[in-house]
py3Dmol code that shows the C-alpha trace and the ligand (Angstrom):
import py3Dmol

protein = """\
ATOM      1  CA  MET A   1     -19.834  11.614  -9.778  1.00  0.00           C
ATOM      2  CA  LEU A   2     -19.741   7.976  -8.836  1.00  0.00           C
ATOM      3  CA  GLU A   3     -22.420   5.491  -9.711  1.00  0.00           C
ATOM      4  CA  VAL A   4     -22.429   1.853  -8.703  1.00  0.00           C
ATOM      5  CA  LYS A   5     -25.105  -0.125 -10.524  1.00  0.00           C
ATOM      6  CA  ASP A   6     -26.393  -3.568  -9.528  1.00  0.00           C
ATOM      7  CA  LEU A   7     -22.937  -4.662  -8.420  1.00  0.00           C
ATOM      8  CA  THR A   8     -22.320  -8.311  -7.547  1.00  0.00           C
ATOM      9  CA  VAL A   9     -18.952  -9.571  -6.239  1.00  0.00           C
ATOM     10  CA  SER A  10     -18.007 -13.046  -5.081  1.00  0.00           C
ATOM     11  CA  TYR A  11     -15.004 -14.690  -3.619  1.00  0.00           C
ATOM     12  CA  GLY A  12     -15.257 -18.109  -5.156  1.00  0.00           C
ATOM     13  CA  ALA A  13     -18.559 -19.414  -3.732  1.00  0.00           C
ATOM     14  CA  VAL A  14     -18.876 -16.618  -1.203  1.00  0.00           C
ATOM     15  CA  ARG A  15     -21.215 -13.856  -2.447  1.00  0.00           C
ATOM     16  CA  ALA A  16     -19.877 -10.628  -0.726  1.00  0.00           C
ATOM     17  CA  LEU A  17     -22.062  -8.165  -2.539  1.00  0.00           C
ATOM     18  CA  GLY A  18     -25.429  -8.925  -4.339  1.00  0.00           C
ATOM     19  CA  GLY A  19     -26.807  -6.296  -6.535  1.00  0.00           C
ATOM     20  CA  VAL A  20     -25.642  -3.141  -4.856  1.00  0.00           C
ATOM     21  CA  ASP A  21     -26.684   0.342  -6.091  1.00  0.00           C
ATOM     22  CA  LEU A  22     -24.962   3.485  -4.895  1.00  0.00           C
ATOM     23  CA  SER A  23     -24.729   7.053  -6.041  1.00  0.00           C
ATOM     24  CA  VAL A  24     -22.206   9.595  -4.805  1.00  0.00           C
ATOM     25  CA  GLY A  25     -22.569  13.265  -5.589  1.00  0.00           C
ATOM     26  CA  GLU A  26     -19.521  15.416  -6.353  1.00  0.00           C
ATOM     27  CA  GLY A  27     -18.246  17.399  -3.282  1.00  0.00           C
ATOM     28  CA  SER A  28     -20.059  15.244  -0.795  1.00  0.00           C
ATOM     29  CA  VAL A  29     -19.245  12.825   1.984  1.00  0.00           C
ATOM     30  CA  THR A  30     -21.070   9.523   1.523  1.00  0.00           C
ATOM     31  CA  ALA A  31     -20.740   6.914   4.380  1.00  0.00           C
ATOM     32  CA  VAL A  32     -21.046   3.106   3.808  1.00  0.00           C
ATOM     33  CA  LEU A  33     -22.058   1.582   7.196  1.00  0.00           C
ATOM     34  CA  GLY A  34     -22.791  -1.991   8.385  1.00  0.00           C
ATOM     35  CA  ALA A  35     -21.448  -4.646  10.634  1.00  0.00           C
ATOM     36  CA  ASN A  36     -18.363  -6.887  10.149  1.00  0.00           C
ATOM     37  CA  GLY A  37     -18.563  -8.799   6.975  1.00  0.00           C
ATOM     38  CA  ALA A  38     -21.393  -6.675   5.474  1.00  0.00           C
ATOM     39  CA  GLY A  39     -19.355  -6.148   2.349  1.00  0.00           C
ATOM     40  CA  LYS A  40     -18.152  -2.496   2.832  1.00  0.00           C
ATOM     41  CA  THR A  41     -14.434  -3.168   2.043  1.00  0.00           C
ATOM     42  CA  THR A  42     -15.449  -5.353  -0.928  1.00  0.00           C
ATOM     43  CA  LEU A  43     -17.513  -2.419  -2.246  1.00  0.00           C
ATOM     44  CA  LEU A  44     -14.494  -0.048  -2.019  1.00  0.00           C
ATOM     45  CA  ARG A  45     -12.110  -2.502  -3.575  1.00  0.00           C
ATOM     46  CA  ALA A  46     -14.562  -3.069  -6.491  1.00  0.00           C
ATOM     47  CA  VAL A  47     -14.729   0.762  -7.067  1.00  0.00           C
ATOM     48  CA  SER A  48     -10.972   1.229  -7.097  1.00  0.00           C
ATOM     49  CA  GLY A  49     -10.453  -1.706  -9.490  1.00  0.00           C
ATOM     50  CA  LEU A  50      -8.750  -4.043  -7.016  1.00  0.00           C
ATOM     51  CA  LEU A  51     -11.533  -6.545  -7.516  1.00  0.00           C
ATOM     52  CA  ARG A  52     -13.405  -7.458 -10.612  1.00  0.00           C
ATOM     53  CA  PRO A  53     -17.143  -7.760 -10.009  1.00  0.00           C
ATOM     54  CA  ARG A  54     -19.103 -10.747 -11.244  1.00  0.00           C
ATOM     55  CA  SER A  55     -21.665  -8.317 -12.671  1.00  0.00           C
ATOM     56  CA  GLY A  56     -22.869  -4.715 -12.621  1.00  0.00           C
ATOM     57  CA  ARG A  57     -21.246  -1.466 -13.429  1.00  0.00           C
ATOM     58  CA  VAL A  58     -19.062   1.182 -11.858  1.00  0.00           C
ATOM     59  CA  GLU A  59     -19.243   4.575 -13.520  1.00  0.00           C
ATOM     60  CA  LEU A  60     -17.216   7.697 -12.891  1.00  0.00           C
ATOM     61  CA  ASP A  61     -18.459  10.896 -14.428  1.00  0.00           C
ATOM     62  CA  GLY A  62     -20.806   8.844 -16.546  1.00  0.00           C
ATOM     63  CA  ALA A  63     -17.999   6.603 -17.989  1.00  0.00           C
ATOM     64  CA  ASP A  64     -17.982   2.814 -17.346  1.00  0.00           C
ATOM     65  CA  ILE A  65     -14.843   2.117 -15.415  1.00  0.00           C
ATOM     66  CA  THR A  66     -15.793  -1.617 -14.519  1.00  0.00           C
ATOM     67  CA  GLY A  67     -12.789  -3.848 -15.124  1.00  0.00           C
ATOM     68  CA  THR A  68     -10.494  -0.883 -15.750  1.00  0.00           C
ATOM     69  CA  ALA A  69      -6.877  -1.221 -14.590  1.00  0.00           C
ATOM     70  CA  VAL A  70      -6.220   0.135 -11.118  1.00  0.00           C
ATOM     71  CA  GLU A  71      -3.442   2.556 -12.418  1.00  0.00           C
ATOM     72  CA  GLU A  72      -5.890   3.968 -14.955  1.00  0.00           C
ATOM     73  CA  ILE A  73      -8.428   4.459 -12.188  1.00  0.00           C
ATOM     74  CA  VAL A  74      -5.912   6.289 -10.137  1.00  0.00           C
ATOM     75  CA  ARG A  75      -5.018   8.534 -13.072  1.00  0.00           C
ATOM     76  CA  LEU A  76      -8.915   9.410 -13.392  1.00  0.00           C
ATOM     77  CA  GLY A  77      -8.479  10.815  -9.974  1.00  0.00           C
ATOM     78  CA  VAL A  78      -9.499   8.120  -7.537  1.00  0.00           C
ATOM     79  CA  ALA A  79      -7.406   7.366  -4.435  1.00  0.00           C
ATOM     80  CA  HIS A  80      -7.969   4.522  -2.054  1.00  0.00           C
ATOM     81  CA  VAL A  81      -6.814   4.698   1.634  1.00  0.00           C
ATOM     82  CA  PRO A  82      -6.926   0.960   2.716  1.00  0.00           C
ATOM     83  CA  GLN A  83      -7.919  -0.224   6.161  1.00  0.00           C
ATOM     84  CA  SER A  84      -5.102   0.489   8.666  1.00  0.00           C
ATOM     85  CA  GLY A  85      -3.600   2.923   6.080  1.00  0.00           C
ATOM     86  CA  GLY A  86      -1.039   0.792   4.350  1.00  0.00           C
ATOM     87  CA  VAL A  87       1.794   3.227   4.932  1.00  0.00           C
ATOM     88  CA  ILE A  88       5.308   1.865   4.545  1.00  0.00           C
ATOM     89  CA  THR A  89       6.674   1.761   8.000  1.00  0.00           C
ATOM     90  CA  GLU A  90      10.332   1.606   7.034  1.00  0.00           C
ATOM     91  CA  LEU A  91      10.139   4.830   5.053  1.00  0.00           C
ATOM     92  CA  THR A  92      10.092   8.331   6.445  1.00  0.00           C
ATOM     93  CA  VAL A  93       6.989  10.372   6.629  1.00  0.00           C
ATOM     94  CA  GLN A  94       8.441  12.608   3.788  1.00  0.00           C
ATOM     95  CA  ASP A  95       9.022   9.723   1.567  1.00  0.00           C
ATOM     96  CA  ASN A  96       5.694   8.098   2.224  1.00  0.00           C
ATOM     97  CA  LEU A  97       4.034  11.362   1.161  1.00  0.00           C
ATOM     98  CA  ARG A  98       6.172  11.585  -1.973  1.00  0.00           C
ATOM     99  CA  LEU A  99       5.185   8.117  -2.948  1.00  0.00           C
ATOM    100  CA  GLY A 100       1.572   9.115  -3.135  1.00  0.00           C
ATOM    101  CA  GLY A 101       2.094  11.591  -5.836  1.00  0.00           C
ATOM    102  CA  LEU A 102       5.078  10.198  -7.638  1.00  0.00           C
ATOM    103  CA  TRP A 103       3.119   8.967 -10.553  1.00  0.00           C
ATOM    104  CA  ARG A 104       2.186  12.552 -11.415  1.00  0.00           C
ATOM    105  CA  ARG A 105       5.711  13.244 -12.711  1.00  0.00           C
ATOM    106  CA  ASP A 106       5.578  16.987 -12.242  1.00  0.00           C
ATOM    107  CA  ARG A 107       8.204  17.192  -9.343  1.00  0.00           C
ATOM    108  CA  ALA A 108       7.550  20.868  -8.633  1.00  0.00           C
ATOM    109  CA  ALA A 109       3.844  20.227  -8.185  1.00  0.00           C
ATOM    110  CA  LEU A 110       4.590  17.152  -6.103  1.00  0.00           C
ATOM    111  CA  ALA A 111       6.821  19.317  -3.661  1.00  0.00           C
ATOM    112  CA  ARG A 112       3.987  21.763  -3.371  1.00  0.00           C
ATOM    113  CA  ARG A 113       1.442  19.137  -2.533  1.00  0.00           C
ATOM    114  CA  VAL A 114       3.703  17.588   0.239  1.00  0.00           C
ATOM    115  CA  ALA A 115       4.177  21.089   1.609  1.00  0.00           C
ATOM    116  CA  ASP A 116       0.308  21.437   1.540  1.00  0.00           C
ATOM    117  CA  MET A 117       0.037  18.257   3.528  1.00  0.00           C
ATOM    118  CA  TYR A 118       2.259  19.520   6.277  1.00  0.00           C
ATOM    119  CA  GLU A 119      -0.053  22.507   6.575  1.00  0.00           C
ATOM    120  CA  LEU A 120      -3.112  20.342   6.749  1.00  0.00           C
ATOM    121  CA  PHE A 121      -1.539  17.814   9.207  1.00  0.00           C
ATOM    122  CA  PRO A 122       0.993  19.848  11.368  1.00  0.00           C
ATOM    123  CA  PRO A 123       2.047  16.645  13.370  1.00  0.00           C
ATOM    124  CA  LEU A 124       3.289  15.239  10.209  1.00  0.00           C
ATOM    125  CA  ALA A 125       5.597  18.271   9.617  1.00  0.00           C
ATOM    126  CA  GLN A 126       7.117  17.827  12.930  1.00  0.00           C
ATOM    127  CA  ARG A 127       7.856  14.255  12.109  1.00  0.00           C
ATOM    128  CA  ARG A 128       8.839  14.467   8.508  1.00  0.00           C
ATOM    129  CA  SER A 129      12.314  12.836   8.879  1.00  0.00           C
ATOM    130  CA  ARG A 130      11.091  10.030  11.183  1.00  0.00           C
ATOM    131  CA  THR A 131      10.140   6.603   9.959  1.00  0.00           C
ATOM    132  CA  ALA A 132       6.383   5.822   9.763  1.00  0.00           C
ATOM    133  CA  ALA A 133       7.114   3.122  12.346  1.00  0.00           C
ATOM    134  CA  THR A 134       7.537   5.743  15.106  1.00  0.00           C
ATOM    135  CA  LEU A 135       4.197   7.274  14.479  1.00  0.00           C
ATOM    136  CA  SER A 136       1.087   6.815  16.761  1.00  0.00           C
ATOM    137  CA  GLY A 137      -1.977   5.079  15.294  1.00  0.00           C
ATOM    138  CA  GLY A 138      -3.657   8.536  14.622  1.00  0.00           C
ATOM    139  CA  GLU A 139      -0.566   9.986  12.936  1.00  0.00           C
ATOM    140  CA  ARG A 140      -0.333   6.939  10.784  1.00  0.00           C
ATOM    141  CA  GLN A 141      -3.926   7.346   9.584  1.00  0.00           C
ATOM    142  CA  MET A 142      -3.194  11.006   8.983  1.00  0.00           C
ATOM    143  CA  LEU A 143      -0.158   9.978   6.939  1.00  0.00           C
ATOM    144  CA  ALA A 144      -2.216   7.498   4.977  1.00  0.00           C
ATOM    145  CA  LEU A 145      -4.877  10.157   4.098  1.00  0.00           C
ATOM    146  CA  ALA A 146      -2.170  12.734   3.316  1.00  0.00           C
ATOM    147  CA  ARG A 147      -0.324  10.331   1.172  1.00  0.00           C
ATOM    148  CA  ALA A 148      -3.558   9.744  -0.956  1.00  0.00           C
ATOM    149  CA  LEU A 149      -4.027  13.466  -1.175  1.00  0.00           C
ATOM    150  CA  THR A 150      -0.502  14.266  -2.626  1.00  0.00           C
ATOM    151  CA  GLY A 151      -1.914  12.613  -5.854  1.00  0.00           C
ATOM    152  CA  ALA A 152      -4.642  15.347  -5.697  1.00  0.00           C
ATOM    153  CA  PRO A 153      -7.449  12.894  -6.214  1.00  0.00           C
ATOM    154  CA  ARG A 154     -11.074  14.083  -6.940  1.00  0.00           C
ATOM    155  CA  LEU A 155     -12.711  11.029  -5.313  1.00  0.00           C
ATOM    156  CA  LEU A 156     -11.193   9.658  -2.072  1.00  0.00           C
ATOM    157  CA  LEU A 157     -12.186   6.144  -0.869  1.00  0.00           C
ATOM    158  CA  VAL A 158     -11.366   5.723   2.856  1.00  0.00           C
ATOM    159  CA  ASP A 159     -11.631   2.385   4.545  1.00  0.00           C
ATOM    160  CA  GLU A 160     -12.316   2.564   8.285  1.00  0.00           C
ATOM    161  CA  PRO A 161      -9.940   5.373   9.304  1.00  0.00           C
ATOM    162  CA  SER A 162     -11.232   5.204  12.935  1.00  0.00           C
ATOM    163  CA  LEU A 163     -10.092   1.708  13.519  1.00  0.00           C
ATOM    164  CA  GLY A 164      -8.280   1.444  16.927  1.00  0.00           C
ATOM    165  CA  LEU A 165      -8.086   5.259  17.438  1.00  0.00           C
ATOM    166  CA  ALA A 166      -9.127   7.343  20.465  1.00  0.00           C
ATOM    167  CA  PRO A 167     -12.490   9.289  20.032  1.00  0.00           C
ATOM    168  CA  ARG A 168     -10.644  12.639  20.014  1.00  0.00           C
ATOM    169  CA  VAL A 169      -8.432  11.415  17.158  1.00  0.00           C
ATOM    170  CA  VAL A 170     -11.347  10.023  15.213  1.00  0.00           C
ATOM    171  CA  ALA A 171     -13.138  13.392  15.660  1.00  0.00           C
ATOM    172  CA  GLN A 172     -10.143  15.272  14.094  1.00  0.00           C
ATOM    173  CA  LEU A 173      -9.899  12.854  11.110  1.00  0.00           C
ATOM    174  CA  MET A 174     -13.661  13.149  10.382  1.00  0.00           C
ATOM    175  CA  ALA A 175     -13.351  16.954  10.535  1.00  0.00           C
ATOM    176  CA  VAL A 176     -10.493  16.732   7.899  1.00  0.00           C
ATOM    177  CA  LEU A 177     -12.724  14.668   5.609  1.00  0.00           C
ATOM    178  CA  ARG A 178     -15.430  17.132   5.890  1.00  0.00           C
ATOM    179  CA  ARG A 179     -13.070  20.038   5.176  1.00  0.00           C
ATOM    180  CA  LEU A 180     -11.772  18.260   2.065  1.00  0.00           C
ATOM    181  CA  CYS A 181     -15.198  18.445   0.596  1.00  0.00           C
ATOM    182  CA  ASP A 182     -16.305  21.840   1.825  1.00  0.00           C
ATOM    183  CA  GLU A 183     -12.985  23.710   1.147  1.00  0.00           C
ATOM    184  CA  ASP A 184     -11.384  21.763  -1.681  1.00  0.00           C
ATOM    185  CA  GLY A 185     -14.453  20.276  -3.395  1.00  0.00           C
ATOM    186  CA  ARG A 186     -13.201  16.728  -3.145  1.00  0.00           C
ATOM    187  CA  THR A 187     -15.601  13.859  -2.906  1.00  0.00           C
ATOM    188  CA  VAL A 188     -15.317  11.270  -0.101  1.00  0.00           C
ATOM    189  CA  LEU A 189     -16.742   7.652   0.144  1.00  0.00           C
ATOM    190  CA  LEU A 190     -16.158   6.733   3.740  1.00  0.00           C
ATOM    191  CA  VAL A 191     -16.410   3.096   4.990  1.00  0.00           C
ATOM    192  CA  GLU A 192     -16.969   2.959   8.693  1.00  0.00           C
ATOM    193  CA  GLN A 193     -18.040   0.490  11.405  1.00  0.00           C
ATOM    194  CA  ASN A 194     -18.067   3.585  13.769  1.00  0.00           C
ATOM    195  CA  ALA A 195     -21.527   4.762  12.392  1.00  0.00           C
ATOM    196  CA  ARG A 196     -21.990   7.536  14.874  1.00  0.00           C
ATOM    197  CA  SER A 197     -18.773   9.293  13.906  1.00  0.00           C
ATOM    198  CA  ALA A 198     -19.213   8.757  10.177  1.00  0.00           C
ATOM    199  CA  LEU A 199     -22.802  10.077  10.363  1.00  0.00           C
ATOM    200  CA  SER A 200     -21.607  13.249  12.107  1.00  0.00           C
ATOM    201  CA  VAL A 201     -19.736  14.337   8.954  1.00  0.00           C
ATOM    202  CA  ALA A 202     -21.612  12.544   6.125  1.00  0.00           C
ATOM    203  CA  ASP A 203     -24.218  14.064   3.819  1.00  0.00           C
ATOM    204  CA  ARG A 204     -25.711  10.576   2.821  1.00  0.00           C
ATOM    205  CA  ALA A 205     -25.192   7.140   4.125  1.00  0.00           C
ATOM    206  CA  VAL A 206     -25.985   3.670   2.920  1.00  0.00           C
ATOM    207  CA  VAL A 207     -26.200   0.821   5.223  1.00  0.00           C
ATOM    208  CA  LEU A 208     -25.116  -2.782   3.963  1.00  0.00           C
ATOM    209  CA  ASP A 209     -26.208  -6.034   5.490  1.00  0.00           C
ATOM    210  CA  LEU A 210     -24.927  -9.349   4.133  1.00  0.00           C
ATOM    211  CA  GLY A 211     -23.999  -7.670   0.781  1.00  0.00           C
ATOM    212  CA  SER A 212     -27.259  -5.870   0.134  1.00  0.00           C
ATOM    213  CA  VAL A 213     -28.269  -2.153   0.702  1.00  0.00           C
ATOM    214  CA  VAL A 214     -30.854  -2.054   3.424  1.00  0.00           C
ATOM    215  CA  ALA A 215     -31.032   1.813   3.673  1.00  0.00           C
ATOM    216  CA  ASP A 216     -29.869   4.746   1.535  1.00  0.00           C
ATOM    217  CA  GLU A 217     -30.919   8.129   2.995  1.00  0.00           C
ATOM    218  CA  THR A 218     -29.517  11.394   4.207  1.00  0.00           C
ATOM    219  CA  ALA A 219     -27.254  10.951   7.149  1.00  0.00           C
ATOM    220  CA  ALA A 220     -29.662  12.977   9.313  1.00  0.00           C
ATOM    221  CA  ALA A 221     -32.373  10.490   8.402  1.00  0.00           C
ATOM    222  CA  ILE A 222     -30.376   7.453   9.175  1.00  0.00           C
ATOM    223  CA  ALA A 223     -29.150   8.866  12.531  1.00  0.00           C
ATOM    224  CA  ALA A 224     -32.799   9.524  13.432  1.00  0.00           C
ATOM    225  CA  ASP A 225     -34.026   6.069  12.563  1.00  0.00           C
ATOM    226  CA  ASP A 226     -34.074   4.002  15.824  1.00  0.00           C
ATOM    227  CA  ARG A 227     -34.956   0.713  14.051  1.00  0.00           C
ATOM    228  CA  LEU A 228     -31.897   1.124  11.642  1.00  0.00           C
ATOM    229  CA  ARG A 229     -29.571   2.205  14.384  1.00  0.00           C
ATOM    230  CA  HIS A 230     -30.411  -0.670  16.661  1.00  0.00           C
ATOM    231  CA  ALA A 231     -30.618  -3.376  13.952  1.00  0.00           C
ATOM    232  CA  TYR A 232     -27.421  -2.441  11.947  1.00  0.00           C
ATOM    233  CA  LEU A 233     -25.356   0.415  13.442  1.00  0.00           C
ATOM    234  CA  GLY A 234     -24.854  -0.505  17.062  1.00  0.00           C
ATOM    235  CA  PHE A 235     -25.721   2.731  18.625  1.00  0.00           C
TER     236      PHE A 235
END
"""
ligand_1 = """\
31
ATP
P -15.049 -5.708 7.940
O -15.448 -4.446 8.560
O -14.815 -6.805 8.839
O -13.858 -5.428 6.966
P -16.727 -5.435 5.571
O -18.106 -5.044 5.805
O -15.717 -4.571 5.045
O -16.303 -6.061 6.993
P -15.877 -7.477 3.680
O -14.518 -7.386 4.175
O -16.210 -6.749 2.392
O -16.860 -6.880 4.709
O -16.358 -8.947 3.531
C -17.620 -9.283 3.003
C -17.809 -10.836 2.866
O -16.836 -11.360 2.009
C -17.541 -11.523 4.224
O -18.394 -12.631 4.387
C -16.119 -12.020 4.131
O -15.882 -13.144 4.980
C -16.078 -12.271 2.722
N -14.617 -12.091 2.151
C -13.836 -10.917 2.222
N -12.749 -11.042 1.714
C -12.635 -12.375 1.240
C -11.465 -13.108 0.686
N -10.512 -12.557 0.319
N -11.896 -14.385 0.364
C -13.042 -14.932 0.715
N -13.967 -14.286 1.329
C -13.819 -12.974 1.761
"""
view = py3Dmol.view(width=600, height=400)
view.addModel(protein, "pdb")
view.setStyle({"model": 0}, {"cartoon": {"style": "trace"}})
view.addModel(ligand_1, "xyz")
view.setStyle({"model": 1}, {"stick": {}})
view.zoomTo()
view.show()
């Protein structure tokens, strides 16, 4: 569904990604792992159109979307959940959710999608009239995911959802990502520093180091590779 080919991205003189290849199959969870500064966030931002690569291609369903405007990439079914969620703390849970699907224009469908999100994330239903500022870290991350899902994306890009959360909450979030693939047929590209958690739900994983891919294997193969785990994954 998603192909990244020989992608190079620089911030001025700093090369964040150098010739990265990545292939993401429809209906799968693919994890992007690696230490701080490996280039994981840069990769997600280049896929969702927030950054223009210096060279290389991003293809969605075989069509070249490199350099396409962000709003067009959203319309093609790609949603990006940024690091620490990016929910609007001054707005209520309900309004944050509605914002995620507002661009779709079909208001009845949007109301249905919001109701679906309350089913998927019951704690949000109980807090629908509160501002997002009153939510716990885990609830905010749920809201960020739910907001992206109200746009009914086919490909969900999620940047470090586990950051700062308790292990139990992380496990719940990972289980939701898995269900989105297994039950709804969505595709997830998951950036994580918490490699152990990500590998527990991913089908495949790529490991980045200093902007290059050092491994691209099934999640099981990466989890079983002691050398990779010790050198790059910290467990
Ligand atoms: P983290 O987990 O810390 O977010 P990451 O793997 O997501 O790490 P990136 O944020 O993609 O890594 O950063 C890759 C490299 O690009 C790093 O060397 C970083 O310092 C550099 N970098 C990232 N953003 C910028 C920026 N806006 N300007 C200059 N350099 C940047």
